[in-house]
N, C-alpha and C positions, 0 to 999 in steps of 0.2 A: 504492500498501499503507499502509496507517495505520499509524503509528508515535506512540506517548505516549512525550514528555519530560517528564521532570520533573529539575531539578537545582538545588544549593542552591552560590550563587556565593561562591568567599573567591579571591583573589588573591595568590600570595604568590611573588616572583622572577620574574616571568613573564607575559607579558600573550598573549591571545589575540583575532583577530578580530574581530569584532562581527559582522560581516557572513556568517561561516558561523564556529559555533562548532567550536573543535578543529582546523580546516584551516591556519590559519596559527599559528606559536609562535616566542616571541622571547624568548631564556633567556641570562641572563648567569652567570660560569663559576663554577664549585667548585673549580677549581683553576687558579690564573692566576699564573704564571711570567715573566711578562713583564714587571711591573713591576718596578724597582730598589727603590722606597722605601717603608721602613715597612713590609715584606713579612718576616714572619720565616722565613718559609720560603726567600728569598731571601737570606740576611744570610750565608751562608757560600761565595756567589760570586766571583770573581774581579772588581775595578771593579763601577763603578756601571752601566754600561751591557754594553747586550746587543753584542754581538764580531760581526762579521760578514764574510763574504766573506775569512778565511781560509784559503787553500785548503791550506797545509801538504803540500801535493802533493809536499816533498822527501824528506819520510819518510810518506809514504802514507797522511794523515790526511784524510778529505775533508771540505768546506769546511761550516760549516753555522752557525747562529745560536745564539749562548749563550744559555741560561735561559729559552727560548722554550717554553713548555709551556702548553697550556690544554686545559681538561675541562669538559666540563657536563654536568649530571646531565639524563637522558631518561628518568625514569621520569614525570615528566606525559604520555609521548608514549604510548598505546594500544599494547600490543605486538604488533598487530594492524594495526597502520595503516600503509598503504603511503606510502612517502616519495617527493615528487616533487621537490623542491628542497633545496638546503641552501648556504646564505652564511655566512661567517664573517667580521665585520670588526671592526677595532680601530686604536685612535689612534698615531703612531709619530711620537718626538720624533729630530730627525738633531742629531748633535752636529755644534757649530758649525763647528768647523774640516772637515768632511768636506761634500762635495759628493754632490747627489743624481746618481747614474745612473740607468743602464737595465737592474740588476742585477735576476736573479728571484730571489724567496724560494716556498720552495715546504713545502708540510704533507705531515708524514707520518704516518699512523699507528701510534701506541703499541702493541706486543705484550705490556709489562709496564709495573710501576706505576714511574714516573719520579720522582726526589726531587734536594735539594741533597747535596753531598758537603765534607770537607774534609779537609785537606792537613797534615800535619807535616814536610813534607821542607822542607831549610832555605830561605829564601828564597820558597817556594811556600804559607804558611803561609793559611789561609783560601780559598786558591784553587780547590780539589776536587783529585783525585789521581784515576788512573787508572783506569777502572770497570772492575770485575771481573763475571763471571756471578752474579747473584744479589744485587748491589749495591745501592742507591739510585742514586747518585752516577754517572749515566750519559749523557754527552754528550760529542760531537766539539766541540773547537775546537781551534785554534795560534794563540798570540799572534804579538807583533811578530818579527822577526829577532832583535833586541836581548833578547828576554825568553828565558830560557835552558830555559823551559816550551816554547819552538819547535820545538827541535832534539831536545827530550827526548819529544817526543811526549804532553806531558801530556793528560789528559781526552780517550783515545781511547773509542771509543765500546765495549762489548762486543759480542758478536756476537748478531745475531737481538732486539734492544731496540726499533726501527721497522722498518716496512715499506720495503723498498727501492725499491718505486715510489711515487711521488709521487700523493697525492689530488688535489691540486690545486695549481698555483702563479699565480705575480702579479706583475706590472712593480712596480718601486718607480716613484712619481710624483717631482714636482718639488718638493711642498709642502713647508712644514715650519710646524706640523706636518700630518700628513698621514694617511688613512683607509686603511689597506690593507685591500682588498678580495679576497676568496677567491671567485667567483662559484660557481655551482652547476656541479658537474663528475660524472659517473658514479661518480669514486672516492670526491668524497665525500657520496652519495648511498648508495653503497653502504655505508660504512662508518656512518652512522647507521642504514642500515636492520639491521644486524646487530647494530648494539649496544643499539637497540629490541630485537630478536629475545632476546638473550643480554647481557642488562647486565654478567655478572662480565667480560667480555671489553671494557669499556668505560674504557680507557685515556687515551684523549682522544691529541690532534695533539702532536708537535714539531714546532714552525718552524725550517727550514735554508735557509741561503742556495745562490746560485746552484755549483755546485760547480766552473763554468768559472770564475770573477770571480780576478779577480787579489788580491792580496794585498792589505789595507788598503783595500780598496774602501769602507767604511762602516764606522760605529758608529751605530749609535741607538739610543735609549731608548724605548721601550712604557711609555706613560703616564708620564711622567717625574715626577709628580707625583698626589699622589691625589686631586686635582680631573681630571684627566681624563679623558674618556669612558672607561668600562668597555669590556673587549672583548663582542662581541652576538654570536651564535648566533640565525639565522632559520631555522627549519625549514617548509616546507610540504609539508602530508601529507590524505591521503585516509583515511578510515575505512570501509573493505567494511562492506555493511547486514550486521550477526550475526545478524539475524533470519530472511535471506532465504533461506537454508540449510539451516537449523538445521532437525534433525528429531527423531523417536523412535522406537524399533523395539521393540516387545511383545518380553519375554520370555518370559513369561510369565503366566496368571491364575487360577493352582490356588491362590494364597496367603489365607491368614485374616486379615482384619484386620493387614495389616501396615502398621507404625508407624516401622522404622526400618531402616536399612541400616548395616554394618560390614565392612571387611576386615582378615583378620589379621596380613599383612605377613609373611607368611612363603614369600612365591612361587608357592604353592600356586594362585592366579587363583581364588580361590574369592569369594561375597559372602555374608555372613551376615544374613540377614534377621529381622527381630524381629517377631513375630505376638503384637498385644497379650494374649492370654488366657495368655500363658506360654510358648510355642513358639520356638523359632530354627532357623529352615530353612535350608540351602547351595542356594546355586544353582551349577552347577560353569560357570565361564565357555568354558573349553575344550572339555569337549561339549557346552555348550549346553541344559543339563538339570537341573530343580529337582531333588534328592536325596529320596526318599519317607520316609526314616528321620529324624526329628529330630536336630539335633545337641546339644541341650538341651529338656526337656520338663520346665517345673517350675510347670504349671498347678494345682498342687495346694497350691503355696506362695504365689500370684499371686491379688489380689483385682481383679478385674478388671471388676465388675459396672456402674461406672457408664462411662460414656463416655470420662472422663479419667483412669482408674486401666488396671493392669495392667502389663506388663513394657512398659517404654518406653523402656530404655537397653543398650547394648553399646558395651565396649569392649577390645580386646586389650593385652594389656601390652607395652612396645615390647620386650622380650627374647621375645616368645612363641613363636621359632620353637626355644627353649633351654629356657623353662621353663615353656612351657602352657598360663599364666594368661591368664583373660580375666576381664573382671567387669561384672556384667547392673546395673540399676536398677528396683526392681517397687516395688508396692504390697502392703504383706500385711494383711489381717483381724484382728485378737486379738482378735474376737469384744465382744460390747457388755456393761459401757458404756463398754471400752477405744476409743481413739481407733485410727483405722489408723495405719500406720508405711510413711513411704519408708525401703527398705532398700537399700543398696547392700552386693553378695556379692562374692566371689570365685569363681569355679570353676577346676577344670583338666581339658583335654582327659587323655582316656584314652590306656594307652601303647600298646595295640594297635591303635588305630581313630582315627587323625587326623579322621575326620567323626563323633563323638559325643563328646560330653564325661561326665569319668569319675563313676561313680556314688556318691554318698557324700561329693565334694568340696568341697562349699559350706564357706565362709567367711564370716563377716558379719562386714565392717570398720566399716560406719557404718546409724544407723537414728535417726530423728528423726520425732515426730508428727506427724499433718497433722488438722488442724482440719475439714477439711471434704475431700469427695469431688474439687473440681476443682482446676485449676491445681497441678499436683502437681511440675510440670517434669519432669526423668527423662533427658535428654541426656547421657550421657559423653564426654570425648574425653581421651585424655592429648596433652599438650602438649609441644612440642618440648624442655623443660627437664625431661623424663620424668617430670614427675607426674600424677595423676588431678585435672582437669576435672568437676565436677557441677552442673548445671543443676537449682537447687529453684524452683518458684512459690513464690506469696504464702500459700499454705493455703486459699485458696479464699474465698465471700463477695465481696459488690458493692463498691466503694469500698477494697478492703483493710482489710474488716472487724476482721479481727483486729489490725492494725496491725504487720505483721512486715516489709514490704517495706523499712521506715524505722528498725527496730530491727537494731543492733549485735549485741543480743543472743539473736537469733533465727538460725537457720539458714535461713528461709525468703523466699523473693523475693531470693534471691542465687545468685551465681556462685562454690561453694566450689573450694578447692583442697585436696588433702591428698598427701601421701607415702606410697604403698602397698607402699615397701619398710623401713618402719621404723616405730619404734612413738614414741610421743611422750612428753616428761619429763613426767612426775609434777606439774611447776607449772604447765605449759599450760594455758589457758584453752579448754577443749575443750564444745564444748554438743552434741554426738552424745550421744545415749543406750547405744550401742554404740560403742566408740572404739580399734578395733584399724587405728590408722594413725599416721602422724606428721605433722608439720607444718611445710612448705617455708619455709624461711628470712627469704626474703622477704612472706611473707603481710601484710598493713598492719597489722592488729591485734593481732601477737604481742607478748610482753613484756609495756609496762608502758600501752598502749592500752589502753583499756577497750572488749571486745566479743571474739566467738566469734574464735578463732584460726584457724579453717576459712575465713575469709572472704576473699574476695579481691577481689570486686563486689558492690554491691547495688542498691536501685532497681528492682528487676523486680519483673514481675508473674507473667508464664507464660512462661517462655523455654524454651520446649519443644526447639528446635533451635538449636544454635551450633557453630561450626567453627570451623579454623584455616587461615588460608592456606597452604599447604604451602612456599612460598618465601618470604614475608616473616614468618610467625608473627603476623601481624594477626589481633585476631578478630573476628569476626562472630557477632552474637546476635540471633535473630528472636524479639523478646519480643510477644506477642499480646496485643492492645487488652482494651478491656473494650466502651465507650459508641461510640467514634466513631473511633477511632485505631489502624493496625498500625505498627511501628515496627524497624528494623532498626539494633542499635546497634554501635559500633565500636571497636575500641582499638590502639593501638600493643600490638608485643611487648615484654611485661616491665613494661606499666604496671599499678597497682594502687591499690584503693581507689576505684575510680570509683564514684559516685553519679548512676545512670542515670533516676533522676526519680520512679518509679514511688513513691507516689501524690498527689504531689501535681504530677506532671505525667502528662500522656498524650500520648505522642509529643511533638511541640514544641509544645505548649499547656498550658497552666494546667488542673491538677484538681482539684475540690474532697473532696479524700480528706485524707491525713495531709502535715503540714508538713515540708519536705524538713530532714533535721538538717543540713543543709552544700550546697555549690555542686553543682549537677546538669550531669553533661551531656546534653544533646539527641540525638538520634538524629541519625546522618548522614541515612538514607533512612525515609520514613512513606508510608502512603495512608492514606486516607478509606475505612469500611463502604458508601461509596455503590455503587450499580449491585451489591448482594447479596455484598461482598466483607465477610469477618467476622474472620478466623481466618490471619497470617502464617507461613507455612513457613518457616523459616528454612534456606538454603541454603551453596553453595560457592562457593568462589573456583577457577575452574577452571584448572585447569595440564596438562591432558592435549596431544592433537597436534594439536588443531584449533586451526588458526590464528585464525579467524575469529572465535571467541569467547573464546581465552587471556587469561587475565588478568580476565574479568568476573566478576561474582558473581552468581551467580545462585538465585532464591528464587522463591516463590508462593504462592497464596491457596488456603487449603485448601477454601474454599464455592466459590470458582467456576472452581477450577483454573488459574486466570490464571497465568503466569509471564513475571517479568522479568528483565531482565540489568543489572545497573549496573555502572559501573566509573569508576575515581576519576582525573578527571583534574586531578593536582594535588592543590589540597583545594577540587575540584570531586567532585560524585558527579552522573554522568548517568544514566537508567534507561529503558531500551526497554523497551516492552509486545513480547512474541511472541505474536503474531495468527497467521501462518497457519503450518500444521503443528502447531499445537498442539489436541489432544484436548479441550480445556477440559472434564474432566471434576471436578465435585466430589468432594473425599475427596484431595485430595494430600495426603499424612501427612508426608512426608521424602526428602530427598535423600540421596545417598552416593555416594562413590568407590570403583572397583576400587587395585590397589596402580599403575597406569601412570596415573592420576588423570584417569581417564575417569570421566563422569557418568551415574548411576543417579538415577530416581525409584520412589517405590511409591505408589500409590493404594489406602487401605484399604478403600472402600465397593467398587471394581469390582475389588479383588483381584489386580492387577496390579504386574509390575516391568519398568519400562522402562530404554531406556537412550537416552544420549543422539546423535543423530547428526549432521555435517555432510558435505554433498553436495559443497563446495569449499572452496577456500583451506584444506587441509588441508598443513601442515608435518609433517616425518615425524620432525624431532630439530632440537638443538641447546637444544632451552627445558630451563630447570631446575627445580628440584626439590628440598625437602628431605623428599620422601616424600611420599603420601599413605594416609592413616590413617584 
């Protein structure tokens, strides 16, 4: 089976085997409480060494290793990966007065976050206190008989902090220093597999002593100095082919020029499909039927004459279930000689019928002029911050002839962000011709900065489709190119003011358009116009129930119907082309999600709505999402 791989390599704090990309990975810890020297989080502990083998059996305290906590960031491993083996290794230094024994150490999976603690008890200052449920100071330790803390049962573990059954154990050797290695066990593999599937449960491991060890068995320091080797987690994993089991199911072919998909987030399990001419249709997922009556018909308001004009975007207010408000983006013809305008308007659902918008509820928030009929953008989404994000194209013409993309005093060629629930102060520098909205305080060009306050990012040509990852909040923009390159732009959650390069760059290549006004950020993914490809359709990071495609960003090309699945492996991007099972029809116009984060797409030339399916590797629960809108 043919697979097309495209990846950009950049490694940070991990390594990948060159023999098989993504199959073997080595990680350094993000939390390492086994080192006592110059580590702030260890500054509140008792003594400078790790104390091990103090049974405390006289007062019922289990033996353990003091302050031995390891946590690794596993986000570099794809969520659908199958973990094959896991190994944990780190260096220990014996305290000279204690000899090596054959005692065992065990790793236990932590069930919640751990940290250090302090004590103000007389004689115990800075050594820690007995842990209470909900506190961070959770370890078990009993000191020498001569220490008052021993009989007092200091530092006892509150119940339920770590798994009672060890994930792995290993004996101590006789070397000094020595490398303690926990070889792969079913427990370690199960821990990492669970954490990859559900990152929120990853609190790492605590290292404990052999509970049969007699007191005073040993003291040791892991990484006695900063120059000692850091702990290393080695994970071997396989990646099931995401394309082998991917399929699509046709839901309807009764649409007319569908260009966008949205859901209301109200628990109704309805898809709202935007038709270019100015109509919004409802597909009922529970009854598997396309409703005959439109949810909204504003064809009299919409100019859809050109191929890139029309009703282009739809987003539902985060509080739609209570306020019934939704927002649309369309092109309005004001008649010659006036220029067409992009319009963002609010509508309200009718009080008596949840499947029909209220007549006469239109309220215009924003308008701005378009120089040409092309490159209008048009996508709308509410972010996790509750603000409305608006994609605008550069206004048309070749080579950004109107010079909007790099002009901070123009709303075109930008990603805009506005507050639909407030009105801007009179001193804000707003660039809309209609201005019924507020400005989020984090927008980069507010206040003393020159530029339109509405702008969040700039340097875009025609960002027809963008989306947010429902789990991470990361932004993905499918920006349609001009001559040779299509691109997917990306930013972390809450980043602002990014210049994505158009028209001094097309994709990751120099372009003889305008000059960039600031440092630019190249796309994370690009593809050429070879083999008939010509127009990227931005998609979504899949957060539904299918494990094989979970965490992949899925996007396509409108001209060929090709579809790709991309994933981020650390700072690497790996793209796989889906070939078998893809109908490969030209006209792929949009992707969308339902409330359960399942993925859909529409084809405007075939008039069809599809749902993605997966015949195997289905995982029915445990994934997390902040919601799919």
